[in-house]
C-alpha positions in Angstrom: 98.2 71.7 128.4 99.6 74.6 129.9 103.0 74.1 128.4 104.1 74.3 124.9 107.4 73.8 123.6 108.7 74.2 120.0 112.0 73.6 118.2 112.3 75.3 114.6 114.8 75.5 112.0 115.3 77.6 108.8 118.1 77.5 106.0 118.2 79.3 102.7 120.8 78.4 100.1 121.4 81.3 97.8 122.9 81.2 94.3 123.7 84.4 92.1 125.1 85.4 88.7 126.0 89.0 88.9 127.0 91.2 86.0 128.2 94.7 86.8 128.6 97.3 83.8 131.7 99.2 83.2 130.4 102.2 84.9 129.6 100.5 88.1 132.5 98.6 88.1 134.7 101.6 88.0 132.8 103.6 90.5 132.9 100.5 92.9 136.6 99.9 92.4 135.7 96.6 90.6 138.7 95.6 88.5 137.0 92.4 87.0 134.1 93.2 84.8 133.4 89.4 84.2 130.1 87.8 85.3 130.6 87.3 88.9 128.9 84.1 90.5 128.6 82.3 93.9 126.5 80.9 96.6 125.9 81.4 100.3 124.0 80.3 103.2 121.9 83.4 103.5 120.1 82.1 106.7 121.2 79.2 108.8 119.0 79.6 112.1 117.6 77.5 115.0 115.2 78.4 117.3 113.6 77.4 120.6 110.2 79.0 121.7 107.4 78.0 123.8 104.9 79.1 126.7 104.7 78.3 130.4 101.5 78.2 132.4 99.3 79.7 129.5 100.8 83.2 129.6 104.4 83.5 129.8 106.4 83.1 126.6 110.0 82.7 125.5 111.9 82.7 122.3 115.6 82.2 121.7 116.6 82.2 117.9 120.5 82.0 117.0 121.8 82.3 113.2 124.9 80.5 112.2 125.0 81.6 108.4 128.2 84.2 109.3 130.4 81.3 110.7 129.5 82.3 114.4 126.5 82.6 116.5 124.5 85.8 116.5 121.3 86.5 118.2 118.2 87.0 115.9 115.7 87.1 118.8 116.1 86.3 122.7 113.1 87.5 124.7 110.5 86.6 127.2 107.0 87.8 127.6 104.0 88.0 129.8 100.5 87.8 127.9 97.1 88.9 129.1 97.8 92.1 130.8 94.5 93.8 130.0 94.7 96.8 128.0 98.5 96.6 128.1 98.3 93.3 126.1 101.5 91.8 126.1 105.0 92.8 127.5 108.0 91.5 126.0 111.8 92.0 127.2 115.1 91.1 125.7 116.1 91.3 122.2 113.5 91.6 119.3 112.8 93.8 116.1 111.8 97.3 116.6 108.2 98.0 115.8 108.7 99.4 112.2 108.0 98.5 108.7 105.5 95.8 107.2 108.1 94.1 105.5 110.7 94.2 108.1 107.9 92.8 110.6 107.2 89.9 108.0 109.6 87.2 108.8 112.3 86.4 106.4 110.6 83.0 105.9 107.5 84.4 104.4 108.7 87.5 102.5 107.9 87.3 98.6 111.4 88.3 97.3 114.8 87.0 98.3 115.6 90.3 99.9 113.4 93.1 101.3 113.1 96.1 99.4 115.9 99.1 99.0 113.9 101.3 101.8 114.7 98.7 104.7 118.0 100.1 104.7 116.7 102.7 106.9 114.9 100.4 109.1 116.2 100.4 112.9 116.7 96.7 113.2 116.9 94.7 116.4 117.6 96.2 119.9 117.4 95.2 123.6 114.6 96.4 125.7 111.0 96.4 126.6 108.0 96.4 124.5 104.0 96.4 125.0 102.0 95.3 122.2 98.1 94.3 121.6 95.5 93.6 118.9 92.2 95.1 119.9 88.8 95.4 118.3 88.9 91.4 117.5 92.2 91.9 116.1 91.2 94.5 113.3 93.9 96.7 114.8 97.4 96.3 116.4 99.5 98.6 118.6 103.0 98.4 119.6 105.4 100.7 121.5 109.0 99.9 122.5 111.9 101.3 124.3 115.3 99.5 123.2 119.1 100.1 123.3 120.9 99.4 120.2 123.1 96.3 120.9 125.6 94.3 119.0 125.0 90.4 117.8 125.1 89.0 121.0 122.5 91.4 122.6 125.4 93.6 124.5 126.4 97.0 124.8 127.9 99.4 127.6 129.0 102.6 127.5 128.7 106.4 128.4 127.0 107.4 125.1 123.4 107.3 124.6 122.1 104.9 121.9 118.2 104.5 122.7 115.3 104.0 120.3 111.6 104.9 121.5 109.1 103.8 118.7 105.5 102.8 117.9 103.8 100.9 115.3 100.0 101.1 114.4 98.0 99.0 111.9 94.4 98.7 110.9 92.3 96.4 108.8 89.5 98.6 107.4 88.4 95.5 105.2 88.7 91.8 106.2 86.4 89.0 104.9 85.9 86.0 107.2 88.1 83.5 105.3 91.0 85.7 105.1 91.3 85.9 101.4 90.2 89.6 101.0 91.6 92.6 103.2 93.3 95.8 103.1 96.2 96.6 105.6 97.1 100.2 106.3 99.7 101.2 109.0 102.2 103.8 110.4 105.3 103.5 112.4 107.6 106.0 114.0 111.1 105.7 115.8 113.2 108.4 117.6 116.8 107.3 118.1 118.5 109.1 120.6 122.4 109.7 120.4 125.1 111.3 122.0 128.9 111.5 122.4 130.8 109.6 119.7 127.8 108.0 118.2 127.4 107.9 114.4 125.0 106.8 111.7 125.6 105.0 108.7 123.2 104.1 106.0 124.4 101.4 103.3 122.3 99.6 100.4 123.3 96.9 97.8 121.2 95.9 95.1 118.6 93.5 96.0 120.9 90.5 96.4 123.1 89.7 99.4 125.9 88.5 97.2 126.2 91.6 95.5 128.4 94.4 96.4 127.4 97.5 98.4 126.8 100.5 96.1 125.4 103.1 98.3 126.8 104.6 101.4 126.4 108.0 103.6 129.5 107.3 105.4 129.5 107.6 109.2 127.7 111.1 110.2 128.3 112.3 113.7 124.5 112.5 114.9 122.4 113.5 117.7 119.8 111.4 116.7 117.2 110.5 114.1 113.6 110.4 113.5 112.3 107.6 111.5 108.8 107.6 109.7 107.2 104.4 107.9 103.9 104.4 106.0 102.4 101.1 104.9 99.6 100.0 102.7 98.4 96.4 101.1 95.5 95.0 99.6 95.0 91.4 99.0 92.1 90.2 96.9 92.3 86.5 96.5 95.3 85.6 94.3 96.3 89.1 93.8 98.1 91.1 96.2 99.3 94.7 96.2 102.0 96.3 98.6 103.5 99.7 99.0 105.7 101.2 101.7 107.5 104.8 102.3 110.2 105.0 104.9 112.3 108.2 105.7 114.8 109.2 108.0 115.6 112.8 109.2 119.1 113.0 110.8 120.3 115.6 113.1 124.0 115.6 112.2 126.3 117.3 114.5 128.1 120.4 112.4 126.2 119.2 109.0 123.0 120.3 109.7 120.1 118.1 109.0 119.8 115.6 106.3 116.7 113.6 104.9 117.0 110.2 103.4 114.3 108.3 102.1 112.9 105.3 100.2 109.9 103.7 98.7 108.8 100.5 96.9 105.5 99.2 95.2 104.9 95.4 94.3 102.5 93.0 93.0 102.1 89.2 93.4 99.6 86.8 91.9 99.3 83.0 92.8 98.9 81.2 89.6 97.2 78.3 91.7 94.7 80.3 93.3 96.2 80.8 96.9 96.2 84.0 98.8 98.7 85.6 101.1 98.1 84.7 104.9 97.8 87.9 107.2 99.0 87.4 111.0 96.3 89.6 112.5 98.1 89.7 115.8 101.2 91.1 114.4 100.1 93.2 111.4 102.2 91.2 109.1 102.3 88.4 106.4 102.5 84.9 107.2 103.1 81.7 105.7 101.7 80.8 102.1 99.8 77.5 102.4 99.5 75.6 99.0 96.0 74.4 98.2 97.7 71.1 97.1 101.5 69.9 98.2 103.6 68.9 95.4 102.5 64.9 94.7 102.8 64.4 90.9 101.3 60.9 91.3 98.2 62.9 92.3 98.7 65.5 89.6 99.6 68.1 92.4 102.4 70.7 91.6 102.1 72.7 94.9 101.7 76.4 94.7 102.8 78.9 92.0 103.4 82.9 92.4 104.7 85.4 90.4 105.7 88.9 91.6 107.1 92.1 90.4 108.6 95.3 92.4 110.0 98.8 92.0 111.9 100.1 94.7 114.0 103.3 95.3 116.6 104.6 97.7 117.8 108.3 97.9 121.0 108.8 100.3 121.8 112.1 98.9 121.0 115.4 100.9 122.5 118.4 102.1 126.3 117.6 101.5 125.8 113.9 101.9 126.2 111.9 98.5 125.2 108.4 99.7 123.8 107.9 95.9 120.8 107.0 94.2 119.2 103.7 93.6 116.5 102.2 91.8 115.8 98.5 91.5 113.0 96.6 89.6 112.8 92.9 90.3 110.7 90.0 88.9 110.3 86.7 90.9 108.7 83.6 90.8 108.1 81.2 93.6 107.3 77.5 93.9 106.0 76.4 97.2 106.3 72.5 96.9 104.6 72.5 100.4 104.2 75.2 103.2 107.6 74.5 104.7 109.8 74.0 101.2 110.3 76.8 98.7 112.2 77.3 95.6 112.7 81.0 94.6 114.2 82.6 91.5 114.6 86.3 91.2 115.9 88.7 88.2 117.1 92.1 89.6 117.9 95.3 87.5 119.6 97.6 89.7 120.3 101.3 88.1 122.5 103.6 90.4 122.3 107.0 89.3 125.7 108.3 87.7 127.4 104.8 87.7 125.5 102.2 85.9 123.4 99.1 86.1 123.8 95.9 87.5 122.1 92.8 86.5 121.4 90.0 88.9 119.8 86.4 88.4 119.5 84.3 91.6 117.7 81.5 93.2 117.2 80.2 96.8 116.5 77.0 98.2 114.4 77.4 101.6 113.3 75.0 104.2 112.0 75.8 107.5 109.6 74.1 110.1 
């Protein structure tokens, strides 16, 4: 009983129909204005994780969706270090953003909101985290080096990030069906030498073309700030975030890029969004009744809507402005199988609109 070992897998098969209007097609150099359609495996992951001697954890997650192996988490941890909580060493997500910390297995829409184009991603380094006050609060501090898809980087340039995230539950009922989440995160990215920063975004579909880009900006570093708010009242859920990045460009002065989103979800069959108190993020939706037509059970049904905005224009940089309105329906046949349908109306200022209909078949265990 002192050792635990788990094998996990996740795959997401996406299908999309994308209609670029003439203005967007011209601005992005798309010659064919017909209806684009296609499919991809958005994620195809295998993970090994576990715990040894009650307190030594490990995780290795590899994604094969791009045709080659990419690390999506490779770390070891030591738990129960008193007020320091848990020490994690390896490659992991930097402590930033509620939606970014929520696993791609559990996010409400097929893609995260536009502001996450500013999130720092994963790095290799060291992290302390804890959940004091009966897990009504979480804090995480980390120092990482930006690395490639297999966790490596070696050069004379500086590419280190130092960040922290704090969350709290000012209200939480005993059964976890009603609660309020607030959070804030900050990351400073140290850069030197030939290091650059580039922010890019596509409408909220991975099969769509990227329509925003700042280009590569020579930089001395960035300061990232994130603000989080969520409220769950039984089947109704509200969530919003603001993310900003202040870039200290060499020779170009400073630029400030920012984005925000607001979303609402409603479980038609009475379930509620599950909150992971240890990490301050959302977890797996559990249907009240798994899909079983013989017993008249049809799983869990959820409807959702989101408005998101991203501004990559400032101080001589014309990366573009984008606003997305996304509507979605999720059918959870059981906790491990989900079918998702999203419609995205994406409006690029000065160019035009993109209409996207897409769906996902997801299995994870």
